[in-house]
C-alpha positions in Angstrom: 34.7 18.3 7.8 38.0 19.7 9.0 38.1 23.2 10.2 40.9 25.6 9.5 42.1 29.0 11.2 43.3 31.4 8.4 45.1 34.8 9.0 45.9 36.9 5.9 47.8 40.0 5.1 46.9 42.3 2.1 49.4 44.0 -0.3 49.8 47.7 -0.2 48.1 47.7 -3.9 45.1 45.6 -2.5 44.9 48.3 0.4 44.7 51.1 -2.2 42.3 49.3 -4.4 39.6 48.7 -1.3 40.0 52.3 -0.2 39.4 53.6 -4.0 36.6 50.9 -4.2 35.3 49.3 -1.1 33.9 46.2 -1.2 33.2 42.9 0.9 36.0 40.5 -0.4 33.8 37.8 1.2 31.5 37.9 -1.9 34.4 36.6 -4.2 35.7 34.1 -1.8 32.8 32.3 -0.2 31.9 30.8 -3.6 35.3 29.7 -4.0 35.1 27.8 -0.9 31.6 26.5 -1.4 32.5 25.1 -4.9 35.4 23.3 -3.2 32.8 21.5 -0.8 33.6 23.7 1.9 32.0 26.5 4.0 32.7 29.6 5.8 32.5 29.5 9.6 33.1 33.2 10.2 35.5 35.7 8.9 36.8 39.2 10.5 38.7 41.9 9.8 41.5 42.3 12.2 43.8 44.6 13.9 47.5 43.8 14.3 49.6 41.4 12.3 47.0 40.2 9.9 44.1 42.0 8.2 41.6 39.4 8.2 41.1 36.1 10.2 38.5 33.3 9.0 37.6 29.9 10.1 36.7 27.6 7.2 35.5 24.1 6.9 36.8 22.1 4.1 36.6 18.4 3.2 40.3 17.7 3.7 43.8 19.0 3.4 44.0 18.7 -0.4 40.8 20.9 -0.7 42.4 23.5 2.0 45.7 23.6 0.0 44.1 24.1 -3.5 42.1 26.9 -1.8 45.2 28.6 -0.7 47.1 28.0 -3.8 44.2 29.6 -5.7 44.1 32.5 -3.3 47.6 33.5 -3.1 48.1 32.9 -7.0 45.9 36.0 -7.3 48.5 38.2 -6.0 46.5 40.3 -3.7 48.1 39.0 -0.2 51.2 38.9 1.1 50.6 36.3 3.7 48.2 33.4 4.1 48.7 31.6 7.1 46.8 28.5 7.8 46.4 26.2 11.0 44.2 23.2 11.0 42.0 23.3 14.3 40.9 20.4 16.3 37.9 19.8 18.8 38.4 19.6 22.5 36.9 16.2 22.4 39.7 15.2 19.7 42.1 16.8 21.7 41.0 14.4 24.8 41.4 11.5 22.5 45.0 12.8 21.5 46.0 13.2 25.3 44.6 9.7 26.2 46.7 8.4 23.1 49.8 10.3 24.4 49.3 8.2 27.7 50.5 5.2 26.0 53.7 6.1 24.6 56.9 7.7 26.0 59.4 9.8 24.2 63.1 9.5 25.4 65.0 12.7 24.9 68.8 12.7 23.6 70.9 12.6 26.4 74.4 13.6 24.8 76.1 11.3 27.2 79.3 9.2 26.1 78.4 5.9 24.4 75.7 7.4 22.5 75.3 6.9 18.8 74.8 10.8 18.3 77.9 12.8 17.7 
């Protein structure tokens, strides 16, 4: 399964509700992920730009995007940033593949078809 890094930010109303009635939001979110064929690897409250960070496994990008849409449609977040993750083993394969091709940057010199 594919792994994804999720970084979210709550709305002010969400924080007000959580302060008024504290709860572990994972109890609501984990069953959603499981129902879509995925699983939580881990989740943490975070300090700084994001309020919570998680690593989730999902069968594919469509399932992950559907999860994101469902969560954002609930209206409790201002941000849901998503980063697909790659293992180091897959990264090495990508490096090996990159050795086989060469990118030629635009030169900007006269005679170029770009204007």
